C-alpha positions in Angstrom: 107.3 59.9 -87.9 108.1 63.4 -89.1 107.9 62.4 -92.7 104.4 60.9 -92.2 103.2 64.2 -90.6 104.8 66.2 -93.4 103.1 64.0 -96.0 99.8 64.6 -94.3 100.4 68.4 -94.3 101.2 68.3 -98.0 98.3 66.1 -98.9 95.8 68.4 -97.3 97.7 71.6 -98.2 97.7 72.8 -94.6 99.2 76.1 -93.8 101.8 74.9 -91.3 105.1 76.9 -90.9 107.3 74.7 -88.8 107.1 71.1 -87.4 109.1 69.5 -84.7 109.1 65.9 -83.3 111.1 64.9 -80.2 111.6 61.2 -79.6 114.2 59.1 -77.7 116.4 59.3 -80.8 116.5 63.1 -80.6 114.9 66.2 -82.2 113.8 66.4 -85.8 112.4 69.7 -87.2 111.4 70.9 -90.6 110.3 74.2 -92.1 107.2 73.3 -94.1 107.2 76.5 -96.1 109.0 79.9 -96.1 108.3 81.6 -92.8 109.9 83.5 -90.0 112.3 81.6 -87.7 110.2 82.6 -84.6 106.4 82.7 -84.8 103.7 83.7 -82.4 102.7 80.7 -80.4 99.7 82.4 -79.0 98.1 80.5 -76.1 100.8 77.9 -75.9 102.5 80.7 -74.0 100.3 79.8 -71.1 102.0 76.4 -70.4 105.4 78.0 -70.3 104.0 80.4 -67.6 102.3 77.5 -65.8 105.6 75.7 -65.7 107.1 78.7 -64.0 104.3 78.8 -61.5 105.0 75.1 -60.8 108.6 75.9 -60.1 107.6 78.4 -57.5 105.1 75.9 -56.0 107.9 73.3 -55.8 110.1 75.8 -54.0 107.2 76.6 -51.6 107.3 80.3 -52.6 103.7 80.0 -53.8 100.8 77.8 -52.9 97.8 76.9 -55.1 95.4 78.0 -52.4 97.0 81.4 -52.1 94.5 84.1 -53.2 95.9 85.8 -56.3 95.3 89.3 -55.1 97.1 88.8 -51.8 100.2 88.4 -53.9 99.4 91.4 -56.2 98.6 94.0 -53.5 101.8 96.0 -54.2 100.5 96.6 -57.7 97.0 97.7 -56.6 96.3 101.4 -55.7 92.7 101.4 -56.7 89.4 100.0 -55.4 88.0 96.7 -56.7 85.1 94.3 -55.8 85.7 92.1 -52.8 84.6 89.0 -54.7 88.1 89.1 -56.3 89.6 88.2 -52.9 88.1 84.7 -53.1 90.0 83.8 -56.3 93.0 81.5 -55.7 96.0 80.6 -57.8 94.4 77.2 -58.5 91.2 78.9 -59.8 93.2 81.1 -62.1 95.3 78.1 -63.5 92.1 76.1 -64.2 90.2 79.1 -65.7 87.6 78.9 -62.9 87.9 82.4 -61.5 84.1 82.9 -62.0 84.3 85.5 -64.7 81.6 85.1 -67.3 83.5 86.6 -70.2 87.1 86.9 -71.4 87.4 90.5 -70.3 90.6 90.9 -72.3 91.6 89.2 -75.5 95.2 90.3 -76.1 95.4 88.9 -79.6 92.2 90.6 -80.9 91.6 93.7 -78.8 92.7 97.2 -79.6 94.2 98.1 -76.2 93.7 101.8 -76.9 90.0 101.2 -76.2 90.7 100.1 -72.6 91.0 103.7 -71.4 94.0 102.8 -69.2 97.5 101.5 -69.6 97.0 99.5 -66.5 95.7 96.0 -67.6 95.4 94.9 -63.9 92.9 97.7 -63.2 91.1 97.0 -66.4 90.7 93.3 -65.4 89.6 94.0 -61.8 87.0 96.4 -63.0 85.1 93.3 -64.2 84.4 91.2 -61.1 83.5 87.5 -61.3 79.8 86.9 -61.5 80.0 83.3 -60.3 81.6 82.0 -57.1 85.3 81.1 -57.6 85.7 77.5 -58.7 82.1 77.0 -59.8 82.2 78.2 -63.4 84.9 77.7 -66.1 85.6 80.4 -68.7 88.7 80.3 -70.8 90.3 83.7 -70.8 93.6 85.6 -71.2 93.2 87.8 -68.1 94.0 85.0 -65.6 97.4 84.4 -67.0 98.2 88.1 -66.9 97.5 87.9 -63.2 99.7 84.9 -62.9 102.4 86.7 -64.8 102.3 89.5 -62.3 102.4 87.0 -59.5 105.6 85.5 -60.8 107.1 88.9 -61.2 106.1 89.9 -57.6 107.5 86.7 -56.1 110.8 86.5 -58.1 111.6 90.2 -58.6 111.9 89.8 -62.4 109.4 89.9 -65.2 107.8 86.5 -65.9 109.5 86.2 -69.3 112.9 86.9 -67.8 112.2 84.2 -65.1 111.1 81.8 -67.9 114.1 82.5 -70.0 116.5 81.9 -67.1 114.8 78.9 -65.5 113.1 77.2 -68.4 114.3 78.2 -71.9 118.1 78.2 -71.1 118.0 74.8 -69.4 116.0 73.4 -72.3 118.6 74.8 -74.7 116.1 76.9 -76.6 117.1 79.5 -79.0 116.3 83.2 -78.9 112.6 84.0 -78.1 110.6 87.2 -77.8 107.8 87.9 -75.4 104.9 90.5 -75.5 104.6 92.9 -72.6 101.9 95.4 -71.7 102.3 99.2 -71.7 103.5 99.1 -68.1 106.2 96.5 -69.1 104.7 93.5 -67.5 104.8 90.2 -69.4 101.4 89.4 -70.9 101.9 85.7 -70.0 98.7 84.5 -71.7 99.9 84.8 -75.3 102.5 86.6 -77.4 105.6 84.4 -77.0 107.5 84.1 -80.3 109.7 81.0 -80.8 110.5 78.0 -83.0 108.4 74.8 -83.1 111.4 72.8 -81.8 111.5 75.0 -78.7 107.9 74.3 -78.0 108.6 70.5 -78.4 111.4 70.8 -75.9 108.8 71.9 -73.3 106.7 68.9 -74.3 109.8 66.6 -73.8 110.3 68.1 -70.3 106.8 66.9 -69.5 107.3 63.5 -71.2 110.3 63.0 -68.8 108.3 64.0 -65.7 110.0 67.4 -65.3 113.6 66.3 -66.1 115.7 67.6 -68.9 119.3 66.9 -69.6 119.6 65.0 -66.3 118.3 68.0 -64.3 114.9 68.1 -62.5 113.6 71.5 -63.6 110.1 71.0 -62.2 108.6 68.2 -60.1 106.7 65.2 -61.3 104.1 66.2 -58.8 103.6 69.4 -60.7 103.3 67.6 -64.0 100.6 65.4 -62.4 98.8 68.4 -61.0 98.8 70.2 -64.3 97.3 67.2 -66.0 94.8 66.4 -63.3 93.7 70.0 -62.9 93.7 70.7 -66.7 96.0 73.6 -66.2 95.9 74.2 -70.0 96.7 70.7 -71.1 93.7 68.7 -72.3 93.4 65.0 -73.4 93.2 64.0 -77.0 90.1 61.7 -76.9 90.9 58.0 -77.1 94.7 58.5 -76.9 97.4 58.9 -74.4 98.2 62.4 -75.7 97.6 65.7 -74.1 97.4 68.9 -76.1 97.7 72.6 -75.8 96.7 74.6 -78.8 97.0 78.3 -79.8 94.7 80.3 -82.0 95.4 80.1 -85.8 96.7 76.6 -85.6 99.6 76.3 -83.1 100.0 73.0 -81.3 101.9 71.2 -78.6 101.2 67.4 -78.2 102.9 65.1 -75.8 102.5 61.6 -74.4 104.4 60.3 -71.4 103.2 56.8 -72.3 104.5 57.0 -75.9 107.5 59.1 -74.9 106.8 61.6 -77.7 106.4 65.3 -78.1 105.2 67.1 -81.3 104.8 70.8 -82.0 104.0 73.0 -84.9 103.3 76.6 -85.8 101.2 77.9 -88.6 98.0 79.7 -89.6 95.2 77.3 -90.1 91.5 76.9 -89.0 90.5 74.9 -86.0 88.7 72.1 -87.9 91.8 71.2 -89.9 94.1 71.5 -86.9 91.8 69.1 -85.0 92.1 66.6 -87.9 95.9 67.0 -88.0 96.0 66.5 -84.2 94.0 63.4 -84.3 96.1 62.0 -87.1 99.4 62.6 -85.2 98.1 61.2 -82.0 96.8 58.1 -83.8 100.1 57.3 -85.4 101.4 55.5 -82.3 98.1 54.3 -80.8 
């Protein structure tokens, strides 16, 4: 399969850096052009964080109906609108906090314009305008809140928790994670890794939360992520689910086809959608 995808990338001269395919037979990866070993995976970072949240839910250290600010109170020494107190962990995971704009866009913003080093305060200064659960708006700010929640519950930054409990068990290589000025993991974006390490997470989901004969996260959580669209979305007409990142990053997996595919690059959305449909259609 990897050769067919490579041929498509070459035929359409796509700006893809690395490609990885994980099947029953093992992992195959290729560098499609000269590039860094680790590249910014942008919003695919979110599903690594969501997996960490799932681990805490499995351990009953966190519940989906917990309000997010009840967890974050130790970080809050400023006033905020009471409407935030209705937002639950489930609302955050599904991008249904009720905010009507992104508030922060870590990949594009000049954070010097925020007027504060405290990203949490900056976010809470923009209260949701719709009731929690009633309105969906994709944003980076929710996963920053989730990152703080993981830190609060575990006593370690979210990236350290992910490294210890997800990346190491998946046998990933070295990765890097973006943190805010107060040293909290951004969580929504800014992880740097290889395409094959992204594919390893997809393979974990293919196997219902098991990897290397160890149950890292429950099948219940996998089902919940898919049902709740916690950053995985169906590829229309196929058994595949996808999570993309800006500038052309992608993770695809199918539990039915027992296949995970990932790539990094710098390409426009239209061409990435065409590549995604091509890859998903290879086994359908």
